[in-house]
gemmi code that builds the backbone of each chain (N, CA, C; Angstrom):
import gemmi

chains = {
    "A": [
        ("MET", (92.141, 87.201, 78.987), (92.081, 87.818, 80.421), (90.805, 87.756, 81.217)),
        ("LYS", (90.856, 87.231, 82.148), (89.353, 86.844, 83.034), (89.191, 88.139, 83.989)),
        ("TYR", (87.760, 88.287, 83.382), (87.374, 89.911, 84.201), (86.238, 89.447, 84.926)),
        ("THR", (85.973, 90.182, 86.230), (84.860, 90.218, 86.765), (84.654, 91.589, 87.208)),
        ("ILE", (83.201, 91.668, 86.986), (82.275, 93.140, 86.879), (81.439, 93.223, 88.020)),
        ("VAL", (81.692, 94.419, 88.643), (81.129, 94.531, 89.993), (80.082, 95.839, 89.984)),
        ("VAL", (78.947, 95.824, 90.053), (77.912, 96.764, 89.850), (77.240, 97.169, 91.347)),
        ("TYR", (77.649, 98.482, 91.509), (76.705, 99.017, 92.674), (75.632, 100.134, 92.177)),
        ("GLY", (75.625, 100.416, 91.045), (74.408, 101.268, 90.832), (73.191, 100.939, 90.378)),
        ("ALA", (71.817, 101.105, 90.408), (70.722, 101.006, 90.020), (70.175, 101.351, 88.657)),
        ("PRO", (69.662, 100.728, 88.142), (69.097, 101.266, 86.784), (67.862, 102.368, 87.289)),
        ("PHE", (67.986, 103.329, 86.154), (67.360, 104.344, 86.324), (67.766, 105.475, 86.985)),
        ("SER", (68.562, 105.194, 88.000), (69.347, 106.031, 89.260), (70.603, 106.522, 88.810)),
        ("SER", (71.421, 105.559, 88.221), (72.899, 105.536, 87.969), (73.051, 105.427, 86.781)),
        ("GLN", (74.125, 106.126, 86.259), (74.633, 105.329, 85.100), (75.676, 104.126, 85.011)),
        ("ALA", (75.968, 103.858, 86.443), (76.780, 102.621, 86.562), (76.514, 101.589, 85.996)),
        ("PRO", (75.180, 101.415, 86.088), (75.071, 99.771, 85.219), (74.978, 99.704, 83.551)),
        ("TYR", (74.844, 100.912, 83.523), (74.718, 100.943, 81.944), (76.019, 100.655, 81.216)),
        ("SER", (76.983, 101.558, 82.165), (78.442, 101.460, 81.591), (78.918, 100.065, 81.773)),
        ("ALA", (78.300, 99.427, 82.986), (78.577, 98.173, 83.311), (78.436, 97.217, 81.921)),
        ("CYS", (76.961, 97.080, 81.790), (76.595, 96.613, 81.004), (77.294, 96.441, 79.402)),
        ("GLN", (77.882, 97.904, 78.896), (78.453, 98.097, 77.565), (79.889, 97.627, 77.928)),
        ("PHE", (80.557, 97.553, 78.967), (81.994, 97.295, 79.500), (81.822, 95.698, 79.193)),
        ("ALA", (80.701, 94.887, 79.776), (80.635, 93.461, 79.661), (80.574, 93.210, 78.223)),
        ("LYS", (79.955, 93.902, 77.343), (79.799, 93.659, 75.791), (81.182, 93.468, 75.053)),
        ("ALA", (81.661, 94.759, 75.836), (83.376, 95.287, 75.159), (84.361, 93.981, 75.318)),
        ("VAL", (84.387, 93.570, 76.553), (84.950, 92.625, 77.109), (85.024, 91.347, 76.441)),
        ("LEU", (83.580, 90.797, 75.870), (83.401, 89.550, 75.497), (83.736, 89.734, 74.104)),
        ("ALA", (83.758, 91.138, 73.394), (83.483, 91.209, 71.724), (85.219, 91.060, 71.759)),
        ("ARG", (86.147, 91.414, 72.526), (87.393, 91.453, 72.596), (88.133, 90.017, 72.867)),
        ("GLY", (87.219, 89.033, 73.208), (87.763, 87.610, 73.104), (88.115, 87.351, 74.711)),
        ("HIS", (88.040, 88.141, 75.672), (88.112, 87.904, 77.012), (87.041, 87.121, 77.840)),
        ("SER", (87.043, 86.476, 78.755), (86.132, 85.840, 79.633), (85.654, 86.410, 80.852)),
        ("ILE", (84.597, 86.377, 80.908), (83.844, 87.050, 82.640), (83.704, 85.736, 83.418)),
        ("TYR", (84.447, 86.284, 84.597), (83.947, 85.188, 85.554), (83.020, 85.455, 86.678)),
        ("ARG", (82.694, 86.365, 86.585), (81.194, 86.420, 87.332), (80.714, 87.956, 87.275)),
        ("ILE", (79.694, 88.164, 87.105), (78.970, 89.628, 87.654), (78.478, 89.826, 88.719)),
        ("PHE", (78.828, 90.593, 89.673), (78.516, 90.719, 90.857), (77.595, 92.131, 91.226)),
        ("PHE", (76.454, 91.794, 91.852), (75.509, 93.173, 91.998), (75.842, 93.144, 93.503)),
        ("TYR", (75.993, 94.499, 93.803), (76.020, 94.804, 95.419), (75.551, 96.136, 95.378)),
        ("HIS", (74.955, 96.670, 96.904), (74.790, 98.104, 97.211), (73.389, 98.206, 96.146)),
        ("ASP", (73.103, 99.246, 95.567), (72.016, 99.501, 94.985), (71.806, 98.516, 93.396)),
        ("GLY", (73.060, 97.859, 93.037), (73.514, 97.396, 91.913), (72.364, 96.104, 91.751)),
        ("VAL", (72.064, 95.765, 93.121), (71.104, 94.431, 93.128), (69.648, 94.612, 92.521)),
        ("LEU", (69.230, 95.949, 92.111), (68.150, 96.199, 91.816), (67.973, 96.052, 90.079)),
        ("ASN", (69.371, 95.699, 89.743), (69.264, 95.297, 88.293), (68.814, 93.958, 88.252)),
        ("ALA", (69.103, 93.181, 89.297), (67.928, 91.722, 89.315), (66.541, 91.731, 89.422)),
        ("SER", (65.593, 92.767, 89.566), (64.605, 93.293, 90.011), (63.761, 92.554, 88.722)),
        ("SER", (62.843, 91.569, 88.662), (62.102, 91.574, 87.686), (60.645, 92.324, 87.522)),
        ("LEU", (60.696, 93.111, 88.801), (59.418, 93.760, 88.741), (59.441, 95.179, 88.516)),
        ("SER", (60.705, 95.612, 88.046), (60.722, 96.827, 87.349), (60.055, 97.264, 85.883)),
        ("ILE", (59.734, 98.573, 85.656), (58.992, 98.559, 84.309), (59.859, 99.827, 83.278)),
        ("ALA", (60.301, 99.695, 82.497), (61.203, 100.702, 81.803), (60.014, 101.657, 81.086)),
        ("PRO", (60.260, 102.641, 80.989), (59.416, 103.558, 79.969), (59.645, 103.276, 78.598)),
        ("GLN", (58.776, 103.420, 77.482), (58.832, 102.511, 76.472), (59.803, 103.404, 75.706)),
        ("ASP", (60.770, 102.868, 74.973), (61.884, 103.336, 73.987), (63.231, 103.442, 75.331)),
        ("ASP", (63.214, 103.012, 76.742), (64.354, 103.206, 77.446), (65.077, 101.884, 77.376)),
        ("ALA", (66.022, 101.646, 77.613), (66.858, 100.643, 77.569), (66.078, 99.934, 79.225)),
        ("TYR", (65.998, 98.568, 78.844), (65.682, 97.887, 80.528), (66.706, 96.798, 80.652)),
        ("LEU", (67.403, 97.084, 81.532), (68.827, 96.552, 81.841), (68.666, 95.223, 82.505)),
        ("PRO", (67.507, 94.766, 83.145), (67.650, 93.241, 83.723), (67.241, 92.107, 82.335)),
        ("ALA", (66.273, 92.714, 81.495), (66.424, 91.945, 80.330), (67.708, 91.814, 79.731)),
        ("GLU", (68.278, 92.810, 79.557), (69.620, 93.294, 78.759), (70.747, 91.956, 79.579)),
        ("TRP", (70.739, 92.411, 81.055), (71.721, 91.085, 81.631), (71.336, 89.730, 81.644)),
        ("ALA", (70.021, 89.629, 81.263), (69.541, 88.173, 81.083), (69.910, 87.761, 79.696)),
        ("THR", (69.625, 88.686, 79.024), (69.959, 88.317, 77.485), (71.553, 87.980, 77.417)),
        ("LEU", (72.493, 88.895, 78.005), (73.874, 88.564, 77.925), (74.165, 87.192, 78.584)),
        ("LYS", (73.457, 86.897, 79.768), (73.659, 85.689, 80.515), (73.685, 84.259, 79.276)),
        ("ARG", (72.544, 84.463, 78.777), (72.004, 83.250, 78.104), (73.009, 83.189, 76.655)),
        ("GLU", (73.425, 84.289, 76.216), (74.233, 84.279, 75.135), (76.069, 83.799, 75.420)),
        ("HIS", (76.063, 84.007, 76.842), (77.655, 83.891, 77.105), (77.680, 83.037, 78.486)),
        ("ASN", (76.875, 82.465, 78.667), (76.456, 81.322, 79.814), (77.178, 82.378, 81.270)),
        ("LEU", (77.071, 83.469, 81.317), (77.881, 84.295, 82.350), (76.902, 83.923, 84.022)),
        ("ASP", (77.796, 84.346, 84.822), (77.287, 83.832, 86.251), (76.966, 85.459, 86.739)),
        ("LEU", (75.600, 85.376, 86.638), (74.974, 86.579, 87.429), (74.571, 86.725, 88.956)),
        ("VAL", (75.380, 87.357, 89.535), (75.193, 86.976, 91.197), (74.907, 88.500, 91.841)),
        ("ALA", (73.775, 88.159, 92.659), (73.443, 89.621, 93.865), (73.418, 89.044, 94.942)),
        ("CYS", (73.881, 90.263, 95.613), (74.526, 89.638, 97.080), (72.975, 89.667, 98.162)),
        ("ILE", (73.031, 88.611, 98.626), (71.658, 88.277, 99.064), (71.348, 89.137, 100.049)),
        ("GLY", (72.180, 89.807, 100.784), (71.887, 90.592, 102.302), (71.585, 91.922, 101.542)),
        ("ALA", (72.216, 92.523, 100.516), (71.931, 93.632, 100.034), (70.405, 93.292, 98.837)),
        ("SER", (70.250, 92.366, 98.747), (68.941, 92.320, 97.619), (67.779, 92.124, 98.640)),
        ("VAL", (67.848, 91.164, 99.564), (66.637, 91.214, 100.594), (66.274, 92.713, 101.442)),
        ("LYS", (66.891, 93.489, 101.546), (66.802, 94.579, 101.981), (66.109, 95.707, 101.105)),
        ("ARG", (66.402, 95.297, 100.015), (66.142, 96.265, 98.689), (64.948, 95.563, 97.971)),
        ("GLY", (64.132, 94.581, 98.670), (62.855, 93.958, 98.056), (63.173, 92.845, 96.750)),
        ("VAL", (64.598, 92.627, 96.561), (64.772, 91.503, 95.318), (64.933, 90.217, 96.301)),
        ("ILE", (63.746, 89.255, 95.933), (63.816, 88.013, 96.765), (63.363, 86.880, 95.911)),
        ("THR", (63.767, 85.948, 96.307), (63.281, 84.543, 95.857), (62.237, 84.051, 96.239)),
        ("PRO", (61.432, 83.083, 95.543), (60.226, 82.393, 95.934), (60.306, 82.083, 97.357)),
        ("SER", (61.665, 81.427, 97.969), (61.842, 80.752, 99.122), (61.890, 81.960, 100.074)),
        ("GLU", (62.598, 82.843, 99.886), (62.710, 84.217, 100.697), (61.492, 85.047, 101.060)),
        ("ALA", (60.643, 85.003, 99.966), (59.283, 85.669, 99.963), (58.542, 85.002, 101.130)),
        ("GLU", (58.660, 83.433, 100.861), (57.854, 82.614, 101.884), (58.464, 82.891, 103.288)),
        ("ARG", (59.574, 82.419, 103.527), (60.241, 82.852, 104.694), (59.953, 83.791, 105.401)),
        ("TYR", (59.788, 85.093, 104.710), (59.650, 86.242, 105.358), (58.209, 86.559, 105.084)),
        ("GLN", (57.355, 85.823, 104.250), (55.991, 86.210, 104.514), (55.634, 87.147, 103.720)),
        ("ARG", (56.115, 87.353, 102.281), (56.088, 88.510, 101.321), (55.114, 88.105, 100.305)),
        ("SER", (54.287, 89.015, 99.803), (53.308, 88.471, 98.570), (53.715, 88.127, 97.446)),
        ("GLY", (54.968, 88.438, 97.144), (55.630, 88.119, 95.888), (57.051, 87.891, 95.874)),
        ("ASP", (57.319, 87.091, 94.898), (59.023, 87.562, 94.579), (59.589, 88.365, 93.240)),
        ("SER", (60.842, 88.619, 93.335), (60.934, 89.438, 92.334), (62.178, 89.244, 91.588)),
        ("LEU", (62.829, 88.096, 92.087), (64.544, 88.069, 91.477), (64.270, 87.382, 89.714)),
        ("GLN", (64.738, 88.274, 89.050), (65.189, 87.809, 87.476), (65.246, 86.278, 87.545)),
        ("SER", (64.839, 85.234, 86.914), (65.385, 84.225, 87.028), (67.153, 83.588, 86.362)),
        ("GLU", (67.554, 84.496, 85.696), (69.030, 84.434, 85.492), (69.648, 84.860, 86.080)),
        ("PHE", (69.120, 85.461, 87.455), (70.130, 85.978, 88.442), (69.672, 85.068, 89.524)),
        ("GLU", (71.105, 84.816, 90.377), (70.849, 84.329, 91.700), (71.608, 84.737, 92.910)),
        ("LEU", (70.953, 84.815, 93.931), (71.675, 85.381, 94.936), (72.342, 84.790, 95.673)),
        ("SER", (73.386, 85.340, 96.248), (74.508, 84.641, 97.215), (75.195, 85.561, 97.953)),
        ("GLY", (76.149, 85.172, 98.955), (76.675, 85.737, 99.652), (77.792, 86.660, 99.285)),
        ("LEU", (78.235, 87.375, 100.190), (79.630, 88.124, 99.670), (80.597, 87.509, 99.248)),
        ("GLY", (80.888, 86.351, 99.669), (82.113, 85.443, 99.850), (82.236, 85.576, 97.954)),
        ("GLN", (81.176, 85.409, 97.665), (80.889, 85.295, 95.809), (81.872, 86.563, 95.118)),
        ("LEU", (81.887, 87.860, 95.780), (82.879, 88.605, 95.449), (84.163, 88.237, 95.745)),
        ("VAL", (84.372, 88.122, 97.121), (85.882, 87.820, 97.214), (86.336, 86.535, 96.498)),
        ("ASP", (85.867, 85.302, 96.337), (85.840, 84.565, 95.229), (86.548, 85.099, 93.944)),
        ("ALA", (85.603, 85.902, 93.454), (85.803, 86.068, 92.359), (86.738, 86.984, 91.936)),
        ("ALA", (87.445, 87.879, 93.118), (88.721, 88.539, 92.979), (89.676, 87.476, 92.994)),
        ("LEU", (89.630, 86.310, 93.874), (91.016, 85.389, 93.826), (90.901, 84.817, 92.685)),
        ("TYR", (89.807, 84.379, 91.556), (89.800, 83.844, 90.373), (90.150, 84.762, 89.004)),
        ("SER", (90.198, 86.343, 89.481), (90.009, 86.902, 88.151), (91.230, 87.782, 88.167)),
        ("ASP", (91.785, 87.957, 86.810), (92.647, 88.861, 86.518), (92.330, 90.479, 87.008)),
        ("ARG", (91.429, 90.767, 86.596), (90.961, 92.093, 86.635), (89.524, 92.042, 87.448)),
        ("VAL", (89.570, 93.097, 88.666), (88.170, 93.570, 88.913), (87.646, 94.680, 88.556)),
        ("ILE", (86.592, 95.155, 87.737), (86.217, 96.338, 87.751), (84.929, 96.983, 88.409)),
        ("THR", (84.756, 97.816, 88.903), (83.814, 98.058, 90.012), (82.849, 99.422, 88.926)),
        ("PHE", (81.802, 99.316, 89.020), (80.877, 100.427, 88.191), (79.974, 101.009, 89.530)),
        ("GLY", (80.290, 102.487, 89.669), (79.162, 102.996, 90.848), (79.971, 103.059, 92.315)),
        ("ALA", (81.179, 103.109, 92.212), (81.962, 103.011, 93.400), (81.480, 104.312, 94.355)),
        ("GLY", (81.631, 104.302, 95.787), (81.173, 105.269, 96.245), (82.447, 106.706, 96.114)),
    ],
    "B": [
        ("MET", (100.344, 89.791, 93.904), (100.190, 88.710, 94.624), (101.234, 88.790, 95.829)),
        ("SER", (100.839, 88.555, 97.046), (102.025, 88.555, 98.289), (103.103, 87.441, 98.012)),
        ("GLU", (103.968, 87.642, 98.935), (104.832, 86.535, 98.851), (104.432, 84.972, 99.455)),
        ("THR", (103.354, 85.536, 100.180), (102.870, 84.008, 100.834), (101.771, 83.309, 99.645)),
        ("GLY", (101.665, 83.901, 98.598), (100.671, 83.449, 97.212), (99.336, 83.799, 97.812)),
        ("LYS", (99.040, 84.800, 98.341), (97.869, 85.235, 98.778), (97.582, 86.346, 97.828)),
        ("LYS", (96.244, 86.590, 97.687), (96.371, 88.183, 96.902), (96.119, 88.899, 97.739)),
        ("ARG", (96.493, 90.253, 97.154), (96.315, 91.660, 97.830), (95.216, 92.272, 97.733)),
        ("LEU", (94.337, 92.470, 98.635), (93.092, 92.983, 98.494), (92.951, 94.117, 99.260)),
        ("LEU", (92.749, 95.509, 98.312), (92.833, 96.645, 99.253), (91.333, 97.243, 99.181)),
        ("TYR", (91.075, 97.532, 100.208), (89.711, 98.315, 100.460), (89.644, 99.639, 100.835)),
        ("LEU", (89.026, 100.337, 99.703), (89.192, 101.931, 100.249), (88.028, 102.497, 100.626)),
        ("ILE", (87.568, 103.104, 101.840), (86.484, 103.332, 102.206), (86.160, 105.000, 102.242)),
        ("THR", (85.800, 105.705, 101.204), (85.836, 106.916, 100.839), (84.510, 107.683, 101.598)),
        ("ARG", (83.858, 106.926, 102.063), (82.121, 107.553, 102.155), (81.776, 107.872, 103.780)),
        ("PRO", (81.443, 108.946, 104.177), (80.925, 109.363, 105.586), (80.013, 108.009, 106.172)),
        ("PRO", (80.048, 107.823, 107.469), (79.450, 106.646, 108.012), (77.812, 106.713, 107.472)),
        ("PHE", (77.398, 108.078, 107.699), (75.964, 108.032, 107.454), (75.474, 108.898, 106.065)),
        ("GLY", (74.361, 109.014, 105.601), (74.000, 109.446, 104.361), (73.905, 108.609, 103.439)),
        ("ASP", (74.362, 107.496, 103.188), (74.592, 106.483, 102.196), (74.871, 104.968, 102.967)),
        ("ALA", (74.720, 103.964, 101.995), (75.150, 102.724, 102.829), (76.509, 102.149, 102.082)),
        ("TYR", (77.157, 103.003, 101.758), (78.337, 102.405, 101.143), (79.241, 101.776, 102.362)),
        ("GLY", (79.447, 102.932, 103.583), (80.249, 102.659, 104.512), (80.079, 101.068, 105.250)),
        ("ALA", (78.713, 101.231, 105.627), (77.940, 99.720, 106.189), (78.160, 98.372, 105.113)),
        ("GLU", (78.078, 98.636, 104.013), (78.314, 97.646, 102.970), (79.547, 97.350, 102.505)),
        ("GLY", (80.451, 98.712, 102.896), (81.723, 98.284, 102.364), (82.213, 97.268, 103.899)),
        ("LEU", (81.918, 97.674, 104.935), (82.572, 96.913, 106.015), (82.313, 95.431, 105.887)),
        ("ASP", (80.954, 95.038, 105.570), (80.229, 93.556, 105.413), (81.563, 92.983, 104.134)),
        ("ALA", (81.889, 93.903, 103.275), (82.573, 93.344, 102.319), (84.122, 92.815, 102.699)),
        ("VAL", (84.556, 93.820, 103.603), (85.774, 93.546, 104.159), (85.583, 92.553, 105.185)),
        ("LEU", (84.635, 92.272, 106.102), (84.565, 91.405, 106.707), (84.546, 89.891, 106.010)),
        ("ALA", (83.727, 89.889, 104.871), (83.896, 88.830, 103.911), (85.188, 87.992, 103.667)),
        ("ALA", (86.081, 89.317, 103.101), (87.225, 88.991, 102.543), (88.144, 88.613, 103.445)),
        ("ALA", (87.970, 88.724, 104.951), (88.565, 88.475, 106.057), (88.357, 86.808, 106.259)),
        ("VAL", (87.429, 86.430, 106.171), (87.322, 84.829, 106.105), (88.015, 84.127, 104.958)),
        ("PHE", (88.303, 84.526, 103.939), (89.200, 84.030, 102.845), (90.719, 83.787, 103.091)),
        ("ASP", (91.089, 84.543, 104.226), (92.615, 84.311, 104.454), (93.362, 84.459, 103.486)),
        ("GLN", (93.308, 86.065, 103.204), (93.855, 86.804, 102.043), (94.655, 87.796, 102.626)),
        ("ASP", (95.419, 88.840, 101.831), (96.339, 89.799, 102.487), (95.423, 90.797, 102.320)),
        ("VAL", (94.532, 91.313, 103.338), (93.601, 92.477, 103.159), (94.126, 93.690, 103.785)),
        ("GLU", (93.913, 94.992, 103.098), (94.321, 96.397, 103.562), (93.109, 96.968, 103.490)),
        ("VAL", (93.087, 97.991, 104.359), (92.057, 98.897, 104.657), (92.391, 100.334, 104.641)),
        ("ILE", (91.851, 101.383, 104.003), (92.547, 102.544, 103.610), (91.009, 103.262, 103.853)),
        ("PHE", (91.035, 104.298, 104.701), (90.072, 105.483, 104.958), (90.679, 106.773, 104.138)),
        ("LEU", (89.951, 107.126, 103.232), (90.103, 107.970, 102.535), (89.367, 109.388, 102.358)),
        ("GLU", (89.399, 110.577, 102.161), (88.632, 111.526, 102.067), (87.578, 111.641, 103.187)),
        ("GLU", (86.011, 111.530, 103.134), (85.174, 111.728, 103.963), (84.966, 110.239, 104.991)),
        ("GLY", (85.601, 109.369, 104.346), (85.624, 108.222, 104.783), (86.442, 107.851, 106.285)),
        ("VAL", (87.449, 109.214, 106.563), (87.834, 109.105, 107.789), (86.842, 109.143, 108.809)),
        ("PHE", (85.605, 109.701, 108.802), (84.842, 109.853, 109.512), (84.159, 108.479, 110.091)),
        ("GLN", (84.383, 107.429, 109.586), (83.476, 106.313, 109.804), (84.579, 105.834, 111.028)),
        ("LEU", (85.969, 106.121, 111.171), (86.645, 105.913, 112.481), (86.747, 107.222, 113.594)),
        ("SER", (85.711, 107.848, 113.442), (85.513, 109.047, 114.547), (85.183, 108.370, 115.637)),
        ("LYS", (85.918, 109.126, 116.823), (85.625, 108.592, 118.000), (84.217, 108.754, 118.477)),
        ("ASN", (83.415, 109.920, 118.116), (82.223, 110.655, 118.606), (81.123, 110.159, 118.034)),
        ("ILE", (81.390, 109.324, 117.352), (79.685, 108.720, 116.652), (78.752, 108.515, 117.290)),
        ("ASP", (77.479, 109.072, 117.255), (76.277, 108.949, 117.983), (75.204, 109.007, 117.299)),
        ("PRO", (74.501, 107.806, 116.384), (73.502, 108.105, 115.637), (72.275, 107.913, 116.219)),
        ("ALA", (72.313, 108.026, 117.408), (70.932, 107.965, 118.045), (69.793, 109.028, 117.680)),
        ("PRO", (70.456, 110.169, 117.695), (69.582, 111.365, 117.274), (68.700, 110.947, 116.034)),
        ("ILE", (69.447, 110.379, 115.062), (68.768, 110.278, 113.667), (68.760, 108.557, 113.389)),
        ("ALA", (68.452, 108.039, 114.624), (67.869, 106.736, 114.708), (68.401, 105.900, 113.705)),
        ("MET", (69.485, 105.994, 113.773), (70.266, 104.891, 112.564), (71.238, 103.765, 113.564)),
        ("LYS", (71.681, 102.765, 113.218), (72.319, 102.133, 114.023), (73.748, 102.082, 113.535)),
        ("ASN", (74.539, 102.080, 114.541), (75.792, 102.531, 114.483), (76.561, 101.222, 113.849)),
        ("HIS", (77.171, 100.900, 112.605), (77.502, 100.586, 111.842), (78.991, 100.463, 112.040)),
        ("ALA", (79.504, 101.829, 112.135), (80.936, 102.176, 112.335), (81.796, 101.254, 113.131)),
        ("LYS", (81.205, 100.856, 114.088), (82.042, 100.728, 115.406), (82.729, 98.854, 115.014)),
        ("GLY", (81.758, 98.813, 113.810), (82.471, 97.249, 113.300), (83.745, 97.681, 112.351)),
        ("PHE", (84.123, 98.310, 112.211), (85.570, 98.807, 111.955), (86.549, 98.525, 112.862)),
        ("LYS", (86.144, 98.940, 114.057), (87.003, 98.834, 114.980), (87.311, 97.256, 115.342)),
        ("ALA", (86.420, 96.675, 114.992), (86.487, 95.171, 115.366), (87.299, 94.382, 114.512)),
        ("LEU", (87.664, 95.027, 113.185), (88.247, 94.455, 112.150), (89.497, 93.440, 112.959)),
        ("PRO", (90.480, 94.014, 113.963), (91.715, 93.259, 113.864), (91.212, 91.964, 114.705)),
        ("ILE", (89.917, 92.034, 115.126), (89.673, 90.281, 115.764), (89.413, 89.663, 114.790)),
        ("TYR", (89.064, 90.051, 113.345), (88.535, 88.943, 112.249), (90.061, 88.572, 111.643)),
        ("GLY", (91.236, 89.410, 111.818), (92.601, 89.142, 111.315), (92.844, 90.059, 110.368)),
        ("VAL", (91.997, 91.448, 110.246), (92.429, 92.437, 109.372), (93.170, 93.442, 110.118)),
        ("GLU", (94.385, 93.588, 110.099), (95.253, 94.448, 111.060), (95.777, 95.471, 110.310)),
        ("LYS", (96.052, 95.347, 108.936), (96.282, 96.635, 108.076), (95.276, 97.781, 107.997)),
        ("ILE", (95.394, 98.333, 108.718), (94.207, 99.191, 108.543), (94.923, 101.074, 108.710)),
        ("PHE", (94.811, 101.515, 107.550), (95.248, 103.057, 107.618), (94.433, 104.470, 107.252)),
        ("VAL", (94.772, 105.060, 107.390), (93.856, 106.640, 107.130), (94.878, 107.545, 106.301)),
        ("SER", (94.432, 108.071, 105.370), (95.158, 109.105, 104.600), (95.336, 110.421, 105.609)),
        ("MET", (96.648, 110.578, 105.468), (97.199, 111.872, 106.587), (96.339, 113.320, 106.028)),
        ("GLU", (96.008, 113.334, 104.498), (95.747, 114.527, 103.834), (94.283, 114.533, 104.009)),
        ("ALA", (93.488, 113.331, 104.333), (92.331, 113.533, 104.824), (92.064, 113.874, 106.166)),
        ("LEU", (92.950, 113.613, 107.124), (92.856, 113.897, 108.447), (93.055, 115.830, 108.442)),
        ("ASP", (94.122, 115.730, 107.866), (94.350, 117.423, 107.648), (93.153, 118.251, 107.410)),
        ("LYS", (92.822, 117.602, 106.205), (91.723, 118.197, 105.744), (90.233, 118.663, 106.615)),
        ("PHE", (89.886, 117.686, 107.221), (89.043, 117.928, 108.338), (89.368, 118.139, 109.742)),
        ("ALA", (90.837, 118.786, 110.201), (91.346, 119.044, 110.903), (91.217, 118.023, 112.143)),
        ("LEU", (91.412, 116.721, 111.913), (91.461, 115.821, 112.648), (92.954, 115.170, 112.902)),
        ("SER", (93.245, 114.585, 114.174), (94.439, 113.762, 114.155), (93.786, 112.303, 114.392)),
        ("THR", (94.910, 111.492, 114.479), (94.818, 109.871, 114.729), (93.928, 109.955, 116.112)),
        ("ASP", (94.550, 110.668, 117.287), (93.914, 110.768, 118.444), (92.247, 111.036, 118.093)),
        ("ASP", (91.637, 111.488, 117.338), (90.529, 111.385, 117.416), (89.691, 110.221, 116.887)),
        ("LEU", (90.620, 109.401, 116.519), (89.656, 108.163, 116.052), (89.576, 107.014, 116.940)),
        ("SER", (88.731, 106.089, 116.418), (88.288, 105.012, 117.710), (89.087, 103.768, 117.864)),
        ("MET", (90.225, 103.893, 117.069), (91.012, 102.979, 116.823), (92.747, 103.260, 116.427)),
        ("PRO", (93.620, 102.674, 117.136), (95.090, 103.176, 116.644), (95.226, 102.821, 115.251)),
        ("VAL", (95.432, 103.517, 114.246), (95.944, 103.606, 112.889), (96.978, 104.185, 112.455)),
        ("GLU", (97.744, 103.892, 111.452), (98.562, 104.625, 110.706), (98.185, 105.545, 109.680)),
        ("ALA", (98.533, 106.789, 109.798), (98.288, 107.722, 109.038), (99.275, 107.800, 107.771)),
        ("LEU", (98.812, 107.463, 106.402), (99.868, 107.453, 105.504), (99.513, 108.862, 104.306)),
        ("GLU", (101.010, 109.002, 103.837), (101.091, 109.941, 103.194), (100.423, 109.570, 101.533)),
        ("ILE", (100.132, 110.470, 100.891), (99.268, 110.330, 99.575), (100.104, 109.478, 98.674)),
        ("ASP", (101.548, 109.774, 98.933), (102.398, 108.743, 97.859), (102.613, 107.263, 98.502)),
        ("ALA", (102.490, 106.819, 99.849), (102.083, 105.755, 100.271), (100.720, 104.972, 99.825)),
        ("ILE", (99.814, 106.101, 99.841), (98.627, 105.314, 99.819), (98.685, 104.844, 98.040)),
        ("LYS", (99.116, 105.700, 97.270), (99.306, 105.517, 95.579), (100.161, 104.330, 95.350)),
        ("GLU", (101.085, 103.904, 96.144), (102.042, 103.097, 96.025), (101.276, 101.677, 96.727)),
        ("LYS", (100.157, 101.534, 97.493), (99.461, 100.428, 98.063), (98.521, 100.463, 96.741)),
        ("MET", (98.084, 101.372, 96.370), (97.290, 101.056, 95.340), (97.770, 100.587, 93.983)),
        ("ALA", (99.034, 100.856, 93.520), (99.522, 100.454, 92.502), (100.254, 98.898, 93.053)),
        ("THR", (100.400, 98.351, 93.787), (100.854, 97.118, 94.323), (99.559, 96.203, 94.743)),
        ("ALA", (98.586, 96.509, 94.743), (97.574, 95.660, 95.206), (96.810, 94.668, 93.921)),
        ("ASP", (96.557, 93.583, 94.238), (96.008, 92.672, 93.178), (94.412, 93.483, 93.016)),
        ("HIS", (93.853, 93.605, 93.642), (92.446, 94.325, 93.650), (92.202, 95.507, 94.263)),
        ("ILE", (91.422, 96.151, 94.003), (90.935, 97.276, 94.661), (89.264, 97.459, 94.656)),
        ("PHE", (88.930, 97.740, 95.995), (87.801, 97.710, 96.089), (87.042, 99.006, 96.698)),
        ("SER", (86.354, 99.706, 96.094), (86.003, 101.456, 96.528), (84.520, 101.077, 96.982)),
        ("PHE", (84.952, 101.890, 98.636), (83.192, 102.095, 98.557), (83.183, 103.482, 99.378)),
    ],
}
model = gemmi.Model(1)
for chain_id, residues in chains.items():
    chain = gemmi.Chain(chain_id)
    for i, (resn, *xyz) in enumerate(residues, 1):
        res = gemmi.Residue()
        res.name, res.seqid = resn, gemmi.SeqId(i, " ")
        for name, pos in zip(("N", "CA", "C"), xyz):
            atom = gemmi.Atom()
            atom.name, atom.element = name, gemmi.Element(name[0])
            atom.pos, atom.b_iso = gemmi.Position(*pos), 0.0
            res.add_atom(atom)
        chain.add_residue(res)
    model.add_chain(chain)
structure = gemmi.Structure()
structure.add_model(model)
structure.setup_entities()
């Protein structure tokens, strides 16, 4: 079965992204495929390369990055939600004259259309951290 | 899947207009779906019914009124908009208190829509 996973929760604030990451691993372990993992709302903070985990704490941006490298996943953070929360690419940093960029390189920023597209091409869409 | 081969995408709006960003970002998600020419439905549940309140004035808290965007959904082709009758009752509201004409659904009708949608997005 083809899954899309949607993440609304931020690391260190919400259990949602940790559950989402475990769910993603379970989906793949069962032989299913993941069409896309879409980060929205505070979930875009999973894509920040600037957060720092306390020692011995799980560090989700790296876990997502590893998962992507091992399974060639599509990790997309909503561009509108991301720039509002300080998750920006070098080109956004230049465009808005910010001092640095902060998007973990395994992620890409794109529009909400990618969430709708994911729904159209997935059998299941599972959201973590819904209102 | 609907008879037309389009997917049935159901958006549940469950949070009040201010206090968090779920409503504003939920609205953006619905608008994105409208562009894809799918079978889009929106149901306002729980405190989400306040998104449609006639009397929203966020000026005193210096916030932008995103909620009027919900009123514009029919312009973007999203015409299947419903509210939970249970939620209206809970907050002593009626459809007359809302900023747009919508149909109020009993809980069983909402369950039916949830059971038959291809995908549900909850905000």
